N, C-alpha and C positions, 0 to 999 in steps of 0.2 A: 436753385429752385426754391420757391417759397410755397409753403403749404398753408392754406387757410380756407375755412368755410364758416358759415354762420348757421346756427340752430336756434330756433325760437325757444324761449323758455315759457313755461306756464306759471312760474313764480319769479318774483324779483329777488336778486341776490342780496344777501346781508341785511335782510329786513328784520325788524324786531317783532316777530310773531311770538306765540308762546303756547303753553299747554297746561292742562291739568290731567295727566294721564294716570289711571290707576295702575298699580303694580299687576304684572301678568298673573292671571288666574291659574294658568297652567302653562308649562313650557315643556315641549317635547322636541328633542334633537336627535337626529340620526346621522351617524357618520356615513358620508356618501361612499368613500372608497372608490373602487373601480365599478362604474355603472355601465351596464350595456347600452349600446346606442339607442335601442328602442325604448329605453327607460329614461332617457335624458329628458329634462323638463322642457316642454314647449317644442320638442323636435318634430314639428309637423311640416317643415319645409316652407312655412309661411313667414316671411320676414317683415311683414307690414302689419300695422295695427288693424285689428279685425273685430273690435268689440268696444263696449262702453265700460269695461271693468267688471270684476267679479263682485257682485253685491246681491245678497238675498235678504230682503226685508231690512232688518236693522244691522245685519252682519256684513262687514266689508272685508274682503281678502286682498292682502297686499303682498306682492312679491318683492323682496329686497335682494338684488344680485350684487355680490360684492367680490372684489379682488384686492390684492395688495402686492407691493414690491414687483411691479411690472417691469421696470427698468428698461424700457424701450425695446422690448422683444416683439417687434412687429412682424418679424418673419417666422415661418414655421421651422422649427429645429428640434427634432426629437420630442421630448415630452412637452415642450413649449409649442402649443399648436398655432401660434401666430394670431395677430389681431383680427384677421378676416374671419377665422373660425370663432374666436371669442365674441365678435360682433354678432355672428349668427346665433350664438347661444342666447345673448341678451335679447336680441330682436324676436327670437322665437318665443321666449318667455313673455315678452311684452305683447306679442301678437295674441297670445292666449289670455293675457290679463293686462290690459293697459294700466291698471293700478300697480305699475312696476317702477322701481327706482334702481338705477344702476349707480353704485357707490364704490368708493375705494378708500384705502387707509394709507395712501402716500407712497413715495418713491416710484411714481409713475415714470419719471424721467431720471437721468442721471445714472452713471455706471452702466450705460446702455451698450449694446452691441454696435458694431461699427456703422451699420447703415443708418441708424438714428444718430449716433454720436457725431459723425462727421458733418451732419447737417443740423447741429445744435438741438437735437431732439424735436425739431419741427415736424418731421414725419409722424412721430409718436403722438404728438399733441393733435394733429389734424386727424389721425386715425381714431383717437379716442373721441374726438368731436363727432365724427361720422358714426361711431359705434353707440353714441347716445349717452356717454357718461354724464351724470347729473351733478355729482358732488364728490369731493374727496378732501381728507385731511392733507396737509402738507407733510412731507417726510423729510428727513435730513438731506436727501439728495436733491430735493427741489432747491436747496440753498447752495448747491455746488459752485455756482457762478455768482453767488452773493444775493442778498436780499433785493438789491436794485434790479437785478436781472429777473428775479421771480416776479416782482410787482410790475415792472416796466416792460417786460418782453413776454414772459411765460404767461402770466395771468391774462393779459390782453388777447393772446392767441387762443387761450383755452375757453371753450364754451361752457364748461362746467364751473362750479363754484369751489374755490380752494379755501379751506378753513384752517384757522390756527388760533384757537381761543387763549392759548397760553403764550402767545407771542405779542410783546408790548413794545411801545416806542421806548427808547432808552430813558431810564430814570423815571418813568411814569407807569400809571396803570391803565393807559390809553391803549386800546387795541391797535395793533399794527396791521392786522389781517382780519377779514371777516371771521366772526366767531361761530356762526351757525347759519343754517339754510333750512327753509321749510318748504315742503311739497304738499299741496292739498290734493287728496285722492278720494273721490266719491264722498266728499264732506269730511274726510279724516285727515287731520294735519299731522304729517310725519316730520319731526324736527331732527336735524343732524348737527351735532356738536363736534368740531374737530380739534385735535391737539397733537403736538409733535413731541417726541422724547426730549426731556430736559437735559439730556447728554449732548444735544445739539452743538453747543460750543466747542466740544472736543472732537466733533465728527466732521465739521467743515471748517474752512478757513475763517478764524475769528475776525480777521479784517473785513471779510465779506458780510459780517453780520454785526458790525460795530454800531449800527443805528438801532438795534433791537435788543431787548432782554427776553430771555425764555424762562418762564415760571413753571410751577408745578402743574403737570398735565391734569392730575385729578382735582386739584383745587379750582382750576379754571373750568373743568368739565362740570363739576358740581355747582359752581357759581351760575353758569349759563343754564344748565338744566333746572335749577331753582327758578331762575327768572322765566323760563319757559313753562313753568308749572305753577305760577303764582295766582293764576286765575284773573289777572288784571288784563282787560281788553286793550288798555292803552300801550302795553308793551308786548302784546300778542299772546297767542295761545297755540299749543300743539298738543296732540293726543298721545303721541308716541315719541320718545326721544332715544335716538341711537347715538352712541358715542363712536366716532371714528378716530382711532388713536394710533399714531405711528410709534408703537412700543409694543413688545411682545414677550412671550414666555420663551425661556431658554430650552425647554423640553415641553412637548405637547401634552402635558399632564395637569391635572387639578393641582397636585402638590407644587409643581413648578409655577403655575400661574397665580398661586396664592402665597408664594414664598415672600414673606414680608421684607427680607433682606435685599430683594430686587426691585428695580424700578417698576416692573409691570405688577409684581405682587402688591406693591403700595397702591397702584391704581385700581386693581381688581378688588382689594380688601376694603378700600375707602371710597369707592364710587357710591353715591347715595341712591336712595330708592327712586328718585326721579329719572334715573338712567335705566332704560328698559333692556338694552342689549349693548355689548361692547364688540366692536369689529376692530381687530388689531392687525399689526404687521411688524415690520422691522427685522424680525429674527428669521424670516423666510420659512417658517415651519407651518404645516397644515395642522390645525387642531379644531375640535368641534366639542366644546365643553359646555356643561351647565353648572354654574356656581351660585349657590344660594337662589336658585330659581331663575337665574338670569343667563342668557346665552353669552358665551365668551368664545369668539371664533377667529380664525385666520385661514386664508385660503392657500398660503404657501408663497409661491413665487412665480414670476415670469409668464403669468397666464397659463401655467400647467394645470391649474384647477380653478374653479370658481365656486362660490357658495350661493345657494338659493334659500333664503329664509322666507318661509311662508308665514305671514302674520295675519291672524284673524282678529277683527276688532268689533265690538258691540257698541253701536252708537247710542243705544238706549241707556245702557249701564255705564257708558264711557269707560270701558275696560278692555284690556287685551284678553281674548279668550284662549289663544294658543300662539306659540312661536315655535316653528319646527324648521330647523336648518339642515340642509344636506350639502355636503362638499362633493362636487363632481370632478373627477379627473378627466381632462380633455382627451387624452390618449386612450385608445382601446388596446388591450394587450392580450396575447395568447397565453396558454398554459405555461409557457417557458418565460413569461414576463417580457416578451418581445413586443414592441409596438407594431400593430397591424393596421392601424387606422385611427380616426378621430371621431368624436361624437357628432360633429357638425360639419357640414360642407362650408367652404368659404363663402362669406357674404360678398356678392358681386359688386356691391358698392365700394368695398375696400380693396378688392384685388388690384385695380389699376393704380391706386395710391401706393400700395406696397411695391408694386413692379417698378413704378417710376422712381421711388425712393432707392430701391436697390440698384437700378440702373445708374443713378447719379453716384451712389456709393461705390459701385464697381469700377466706374471710370476713375474715381479718385483713389480707390483702394488697391487696385491690382498692379500698381506700380511697384516694381522690385526695388527695394532700398539696400539690400545686402544679403549675406548668408551666415549660417552658423555651422560650425563643425560638429556640434552635438547640441542637444536640447538644453536650453536655459529654463529652469523650472522653479516653481514655488514649492514650499515645504508642504508635506502631507502627513496625515495621521488618521487612524480609524476613528470614526465617530462612535456614539453609544450603541449603534446598531451593527457595528463592524464594517461599515462602508468607508472606503478610503476618501477623505475630503481634505480641503485646504487646511493647513495648520499655520496660523499667523504667528505662532510662537516659535517657529523653527527657522534656523538660518537657511538661506537658499542661494543657489548659484545665480538665480535671477535677481534677487534683491541686491546682492553684491555687485553684479554686473551693472544694474541701473545706477548704483551709487558711483561706480567708476565712470560711467557715461557722464553723469552730471558733473562730476569733478572736472572731467575734460572740457565739457561744454562751457562751464563757468570761466575757465582759464583760456579758452581757445582764442579770444581776441587780444590777449596779452595785457588786458587792463586789470586783471585780478591775480591773486595768487592764493587760490582756495587750497587749503591743505587737507581738510576732512569733509566728507560728505556723509549724510545719513539719508536713508530711504525707508519710509513706513510700509509695512507689509500689506496694509489694507489698500494702498494705492496701486497694488499689482493685481490685475484682474484676469490675466491669461498668461499662459506660458508661451515661450518661443520654441517652436519645434526645430528639429535638425533640417538644415537645407535652406531654401530660399525664404527670405523674410520680405513680406510685402508691406506697403503702407498700412493696409488694414490690420495686419497682424501686429505691427508695432503699436498701432493705436489701441488695439484691444488690450495690450499690456497696461497701458496708463490712459484711461479714458476721461480723466477729470480736467484736463487742460490746465494743470497748475503751472505757474511760472516758477523759474529757479531764482532763489534769493541767497545772497551772501551776507555774512554777519561776522562779528567778532565775539568769541567766547574765551573765557579763561580756561585753563586746564581743569580747574575745580568744577567749572560749569560743564565741561565735556564729560567728566566723570558722572556728574549729576544726571546728564541726559541719558547716559547708559543705565544709570540706576532706575530711571523712569520707565524703562522697559517692563519692570515689574509694576503692573497697573494698580490704580486705587481698588479697594475692595468692592466698590459699587460698579466697576466696569464690567462690561459683558464678557471680556476675555481677560484672564489673569496676567498674561504676559504677551507682549508684542515685540517681535524680534526685528531690530533695525538692520537693514542692509548698510554695510560700511565700505568705504573704499579700501583698496588692497594695501595702502600704506599704513592703515590703522589696524592694530591687533590689540586684544585685551584678554585678561583671564578674569574669572569670577568664581565665587564660592556659592553653589546652589543652595547650601544648607544655611547660609548666613541670614540674619534678620534683615527685614526690609530696610533699605537705605545703606546697607553695608555689604552688598554682594560684590561690587567690583573691587578686585585686589591689585590689578596693575594694567596700565594702558600704555602702548607704545605707538609712536609715530615714527615709521622707519625703524631704526635700531635705538632710538632714544625714548626713555620714559617721558610721558606727559608730565609737565610740572604744573602744579596747581595755580601758581601765581603768574604764570606766562600766558600771554594772549595768542590765540590762534585764529586763523580765518576758516570759517565753516560755511558750507553750502547745503541747502535743503530746498525742498519745494515749498511753495507759498502756503500750503496746508500745514506743514510742520512749522514753518517760520512763525506762524500765528499761534502756535501752541496746540495744534490739533493732536488728537489721540492721547491727550493728557501729557504731552511732552512740554510742559509749561516753561521749562528753562529756556527752550529755544525762542519763546516769545520775549524773553528778557535780553536777547542778544542786542549788542550795540552796533552801530555803523551799518545798519540794514540797508541793502541796496537790491532792489528788484531788477533783475537782468532784462525782464521783458521777454525772455526766451521761454517758450512753453516746453514742458518735459517731453512731449512727442517730437517736437521740433529738434530738441537736443539729441534724441536717439536717432532720428533720421540724419542729422548732420554727422553724428559719429559714424554711422554706416557709410555715408558718403565719403568720409575721410579715410576709414580703415577697412571697409568692405566686409570683413569677415570677423565674427565673434566666436571665441572659444571659451567654454566654461572654465573657471578657475576652481579647481577642486579642493583647494586649501581652505580649511576652516579659519575664520578670522577672529573667532571667539572660542575659547577652551575653558571648560570647567575643571577646576583643580581643588581638591580637598587633600591637604597634606599637613603633617605635624608642624607646628611652629618651630620646635627645637628637636634635636635628636643627637645622640652621642655618636662620635666617630666609632665605626665598627659594629654599630647596632643595626638591626633590620627594621625597616620601616615600610609601611604600605601606603601608596598614594592612589587615591581615587580620581579617575579622569572621566570627563564627559564632553559632549558636543564635538566629538571627533569625526562625525559623519553627517552627510546630508541624507535626506529621507527618500530619494528617488532612485536608489541603487547605484549611486555614483562611486561608492567605496567598493573595491574588490572584495570578494568573499574571503573569509579567514584572514583578514588583515590584522596587522599588529601595530602597536604603538611602542616607541622606544624612549626610555629615560637614560640620559647620559650626563657626564660632567667632564669638561675639558676634553671632549672628543672621545671619551672612554665610555663604552656602553655599560650601564649598571643593571638594567633590567628591561624586560619586555612584557607586554600583556596583550592578550587577544581582545579585539574590539567587538563588542556585542552591538548589533544594529537594530535591536528591537524598538518599535515606535514608542515615543513618549508624548502622548497628546497634550496639547496646549503649551508645551515647553520646548526647550532646545537641548534636551539631554541626550538625544539619539547619538549612538556611538560612545558606549560606555566601556571602561576598562579599569582593572586594578593591576598595579605594578608593585611588587615587593622587591626590595634590593638592599644591599648592605651599604651603609653610609661610608663613604671613603675617608681616608685620614686627612681631613682638613679641619679648619676651625673658623669660627666666625660666620657672618652672613654668607651664604654660598648659593650660587645660581646653579640650578639644574635644568637641563634643556629637555624639552618634549618634542617628539617629531613622529610623523607618519610618513615613512619614506614614499609610499606609493602615491600619495596625494599632494605632497609638498606642504602639509600642515606643520608649522613650527610654532613653538611657544616655550615658556619657561616658568619657573617658580623659584622662590627664594626660601631657604630653610637655614636656621641658625644651627651650626654644628658645634657641639661642645666636646672637649677632650674626653 
């Protein structure tokens, strides 16, 4: 099924208009929170335009409705109210005031739920067309299938303008995407400048964006805002400039948004006075801030909320007189925080489209591909508010399973002998529950349609890949735990300095040798150095199998039918003395002995032994360790046996099958 419609524009895309807009005289923002249905903006039941816009004398009132990080959530599901209800919200506001712009801050597609994903997000694009989206910055997920797919497929399907002022043709300062878009409302020109996080090269497959460079978002935004504010008629004018930027705060506070050590802090602190408001995204957090008199907002994620910024502009003084933003949660909740309804009824124009898209997806997705004996899950940890959420820094049964699947898939045709596979945690977007696994559920785990790639790495490079789990200081997450295949095990020192964490790596029973070459498999995202795993980009003899990750999993289930989680940890943290005297007592600190989803039995213990003789045991503590893989900690004190020289000590958790070891030099 192909989704397509056309919507007339009132302004031409990518034209060089411009502005001289005075700074806002007053800015008043109110955090929307949970708004009763009868207080929702424009909730009059009228979805058609019914006026000529709000203007009194020289004052024009403009409504700016914004969302971000929609990720193809076209269906109603819990807090995500679905595109039909979101469309009603936009159209109701527009009906009361045709001086309304519907804008977004990127990631409208990509990492989508199955209904949209299985149809290459065309249902989402068509739905946003019908909802009247006017303009959006590109997000990193718009590049999931590469720049060519964005420009040759996605943008022609979209009736809105996609903006990326900091995206350039490779090696030049020539814009590779439209930089801005202008809408004229009752004589007031509202300009939108778009930008995407400059972390883009590490968030998508670098091979897919080989034809573009990504520059500083704030430098590009300032450059374009200055152009739109230079008063020159020959390059256009705008009276109000809004920055749509796919980058965001890590916490919804002024302190976080202005933290100069973060990418978003650099944008907020350095955006010049020609930018009147910042509409952001990327971190999926809702926040409604005023910083130095300028609105800095994000609506969260998945269409769960939307923002309505009411801007009043005086045409005589050519100045903004007020900007008041409210965030509205689409779901209505009772006193126990249970969802009991939504602010808006579904837009009848969208209901058939969503139903048709779901019917196609159901037909494709309800096919059973296999079963699991127990859930295969991602790692979790509590967030700052105590809510349990995904922890990409933790080892997971799902990540290891996917690595196992991809090793099998790469070797299945007998043309390769891949020995090691790595899986990035950000590529895992859903768990596999116990029982029947359908095509839809398998697709929800890996929605990015990456292909599997083999390459050659030296042992030294493999160690470096594992070191790169500790991310650069500028990354949004300090640690990303790679899933690895069952034949690979390693130990690390969590207290060591950066670049020196990995202490030993085994392939089967043999230590990895730095100078020996090994065959490695990863998805195409990692193969291009995604998520800052730059060593993988340097691999030799690269060969793309052409097999998509989802296809690999479906093929695995076809071959083996049933998956069982492996409860053995493939990485163990060890802090032990380098030397100790025979007969002395030593204490060894161990970590990463447990997964985070209750897989480890209560009151479990770890054993240290030598030559089959138990030397000591320790109780395993399974307290959460947010952002890292230290869950499952224990200390073991034992008497050093009467041996001498470099001595191997074995570590085991009998109930899970975890085995590891460490070497300590024993002196007389």
